[in-house]
RONU-30348 format. One record per residue (C-alpha): residue number from 1; residue in one letter; y negated, x, z negated. Coordinates in Angstrom, 3 decimals, decimal comma. Example, Ala and Ser with C-alpha at 12.3 -4.5 7.8 and 13.67 -1.06 7.14 Angstrom:
<sites>
  seq  type        yy        xx        zz
    1     A     4,500    12,300    -7,800
    2     S     1,060    13,670    -7,140
</sites>
This chain:
<sites>
  seq  type        yy        xx        zz
    1     M   -13,239    -2,141    -5,954
    2     V   -10,062    -0,851    -5,439
    3     R    -8,619     0,650    -8,506
    4     A    -5,404     2,048    -6,346
    5     F    -3,459     2,132    -3,107
    6     V     0,082     2,347    -2,428
    7     L     2,642     2,488    -0,028
    8     L     6,099     2,195    -0,575
    9     A     9,567     2,093     1,078
   10     L    11,143    -1,309     0,098
   11     G    14,489    -0,215    -1,242
   12     G    17,287    -2,139     0,116
   13     P    19,468    -5,578    -0,964
   14     G    20,610    -5,582    -4,802
   15     P    19,770    -2,673    -7,343
   16     A    18,297    -0,128    -4,588
   17     P    15,000     0,806    -5,921
   18     C    11,949     1,196    -4,046
   19     R    10,429     4,257    -3,438
   20     V     6,622     5,263    -3,670
   21     L     5,535     7,515    -0,656
   22     Y     2,149     7,616    -0,729
   23     S    -0,765     6,698    -3,353
   24     R    -4,092     6,993    -4,659
   25     V    -5,877     6,300    -7,446
   26     F    -9,581     5,604    -7,056
   27     R   -10,804     5,237   -10,522
   28     T    -9,827     4,929   -14,049
   29     P   -10,417     1,569   -15,258
   30     P   -13,205     1,543   -18,620
   31     G   -11,288     0,910   -21,497
   32     T    -8,209     2,885   -20,572
   33     P    -6,855     4,927   -23,695
   34     I    -7,402     8,777   -23,304
   35     V    -3,583     9,773   -23,620
   36     P    -3,143    12,912   -25,717
   37     G    -1,723    15,897   -24,019
   38     G    -4,405    16,038   -21,223
   39     A    -4,752    16,040   -17,715
   40     P    -0,595    16,255   -16,898
   41     R     0,304    13,394   -19,542
   42     Q    -2,567    11,432   -17,778
   43     R    -1,115    12,288   -14,139
   44     L     2,165    10,867   -15,082
   45     R     1,006     7,734   -16,866
   46     R    -0,810     6,624   -13,600
   47     K     2,668     7,621   -12,273
   48     E     4,337     5,580   -13,876
   49     Q     1,474     2,335   -13,148
   50     L     2,186     2,855    -9,879
   51     L     5,572     2,488   -10,206
   52     A     5,406    -0,682   -11,580
   53     V     2,936    -1,956    -9,316
   54     A     5,434    -1,058    -6,778
   55     R     9,078    -2,291    -7,907
   56     Q     6,490    -5,645    -8,655
   57     V     5,548    -5,745    -4,871
   58     A     9,125    -5,145    -3,889
   59     S    10,354    -7,607    -5,588
   60     Q     7,467   -10,106    -4,201
   61     C     8,748    -9,303    -0,910
   62     R    12,918    -9,882    -1,682
   63     L    11,589   -12,984    -2,670
   64     L     9,611   -13,891    -0,251
   65     Q    12,261   -12,591     1,987
   66     S    15,101   -14,635     0,600
   67     S    12,673   -17,778     0,071
   68     S    12,268   -17,900     4,490
   69     G    15,828   -16,958     5,003
   70     H    15,567   -13,364     6,618
   71     P    17,936   -11,240     4,739
   72     S    16,189    -7,586     3,995
   73     S    16,929    -4,302     5,604
   74     P    18,425    -1,731     4,036
   75     Q    16,703     0,571     5,876
   76     L    13,721     1,357     8,329
   77     P    14,574     0,131    11,719
   78     Q    13,243     2,798    14,397
   79     L     9,432     2,983    14,244
   80     P     8,130     1,657    17,960
   81     D     6,659     4,182    20,124
   82     E     3,924     0,985    20,894
   83     P     1,592    -0,257    18,407
   84     I     2,512    -3,315    16,929
   85     S     0,559    -5,990    15,553
   86     L     0,477    -6,821    11,922
   87     Q    -0,645    -9,926    12,862
   88     D     2,403   -12,464    11,352
   89     A     3,811    -9,686     8,783
   90     P     3,700   -11,467     5,675
   91     G     1,977   -10,759     2,764
   92     G     0,795   -12,209    -0,692
   93     F    -1,188   -11,673    -3,512
   94     F    -0,152   -11,545    -7,597
   95     Q    -1,776   -11,329   -11,106
   96     L    -1,008    -8,188   -13,077
   97     P    -1,495    -9,187   -16,970
   98     P    -3,363    -7,034   -19,259
   99     G    -1,734    -4,431   -21,163
  100     D     1,119    -2,834   -18,909
  101     P     1,024    -1,064   -16,553
  102     F    -3,522    -1,545   -16,945
  103     P    -5,044    -1,676   -19,764
  104     Q    -7,446    -4,875   -18,263
  105     R    -5,971    -7,749   -15,692
  106     V    -5,782    -6,731   -11,918
  107     T    -4,923    -8,232    -8,266
  108     V    -2,630    -7,033    -6,323
  109     T    -2,712    -7,970    -2,264
  110     W     0,137    -6,364    -0,638
  111     L     1,687    -6,724     2,867
  112     S     5,226    -6,255     4,230
  113     V     6,021    -4,359     7,734
  114     L     9,369    -3,068     8,570
  115     A    10,738    -2,120     5,389
  116     L     7,401    -0,514     4,153
  117     A     4,955    -2,183     1,829
  118     F     1,253    -1,754     1,587
  119     A    -0,796    -2,595    -1,568
  120     L    -4,322    -2,404    -2,761
  121     V    -4,351    -2,937    -6,977
  122     C    -8,353    -4,574    -7,242
  123     D   -10,111    -5,624    -9,989
  124     P    -9,485    -9,454   -10,497
  125     Q   -12,609   -10,920    -9,116
  126     E   -12,174    -8,664    -6,269
  127     N   -12,364   -10,658    -2,830
  128     L    -9,043   -10,958    -1,700
  129     S    -9,915   -12,009     1,811
  130     L   -11,015    -8,998     2,166
  131     A    -8,457    -6,943     0,482
  132     E    -5,869    -8,972     3,249
  133     I    -7,728    -7,939     6,055
  134     T    -8,286    -4,580     5,368
  135     L    -4,836    -3,680     4,547
  136     R    -3,837    -5,275     8,258
  137     R    -6,466    -2,818     9,701
  138     L    -5,183     0,015     7,614
  139     A    -1,493    -0,427     7,776
  140     P    -1,109    -0,148    11,624
  141     R    -3,112     3,214    11,423
  142     L    -1,053     4,524     8,525
  143     L     2,267     3,864    10,623
  144     A     0,879     5,517    13,553
  145     S     0,952     8,427    10,788
  146     L     4,708     8,021     9,668
  147     R     7,404     9,990    11,086
  148     L    11,427     9,422    10,534
  149     L    13,316    12,052     8,471
  150     G    16,475    10,532    10,045
  151     P    18,598     7,500    10,867
  152     G    18,018     5,771     7,539
  153     A    15,148     5,123     5,611
  154     D    13,315     8,469     5,165
  155     V    10,217     8,873     6,607
  156     L     7,694    10,957     6,079
  157     L     3,843    10,304     5,873
  158     R     0,990    12,723     6,646
  159     P    -0,775    12,766     3,410
  160     E    -3,852    14,268     4,950
  161     A    -4,379    11,368     7,347
  162     A    -4,180     8,863     5,014
  163     D    -6,582    10,297     2,933
  164     V    -8,629    10,834     6,107
  165     L    -7,821     6,604     6,993
  166     L    -8,637     6,134     2,906
  167     D   -11,909     8,012     3,027
  168     R   -12,892     5,994     5,752
  169     L   -11,800     2,556     5,140
  170     L   -11,959     2,457     1,854
  171     P   -14,606     5,246     0,613
  172     H   -14,298     5,583    -3,444
  173     G   -12,364     2,130    -3,529
  174     Q   -15,169     0,112    -2,208
  175     M   -13,933    -2,144     0,693
  176     L   -16,140    -2,557     3,433
  177     F   -16,714    -5,177     5,999
  178     L   -15,476    -3,242     9,192
  179     N   -16,769    -4,129    12,888
  180     E   -14,495    -3,092    15,803
  181     R   -16,529    -0,268    17,239
  182     F   -16,418     1,736    13,889
  183     L   -12,477     0,955    14,153
  184     Q   -12,356     2,426    17,424
  185     A   -14,525     5,347    16,708
  186     T   -11,887     5,828    13,655
  187     D    -9,031     5,863    15,870
  188     R   -10,682     7,953    18,456
  189     E   -11,435    10,537    15,989
  190     M    -8,095    10,716    14,309
  191     G    -6,318    10,208    17,593
  192     I    -4,813     6,952    16,204
  193     K    -3,359     3,943    19,152
  194     T    -3,644     0,752    17,249
  195     S    -2,901    -2,949    18,787
  196     R    -6,118    -5,049    19,666
</sites>
């Protein structure tokens, strides 16, 4: 099962912070303590957990960029009008031990595209190949929903489009083996152009 999805804007080089553009929690893992103060404090706790995941993903992206000799870009380049292929987009996996931010061990799979990163927080026994395939199918569809707000790294994601995509491709956090016909039908339904 997927516990959460996070889309983040990677910060620039140095201490520039990453920024969570969109996140969604699919389920609260068993053993999660009840936070005194009710629902608002529980939402704040979840937000802190996802921000901790986002910082770790941003760190992994910077580490991969520096080890490959590619300098990190402080701002998001112009989003292309044409769909882009994510076949060679860098990505990876890492585990977070039990404790903080999650009470149980989780595996995070991530994919970096332009100055953005997409991450799935999964149960440790989840199929990591399927998680990577799911991200590579989800990312171009979410990129089609992004809009630049200015010349810098400010982007706007239509959350309703992201919600519909996640409901279709990750229903209740369950990863599916998706065939091309299903994906094409989803793309037509949402008016999305993606590369083949």
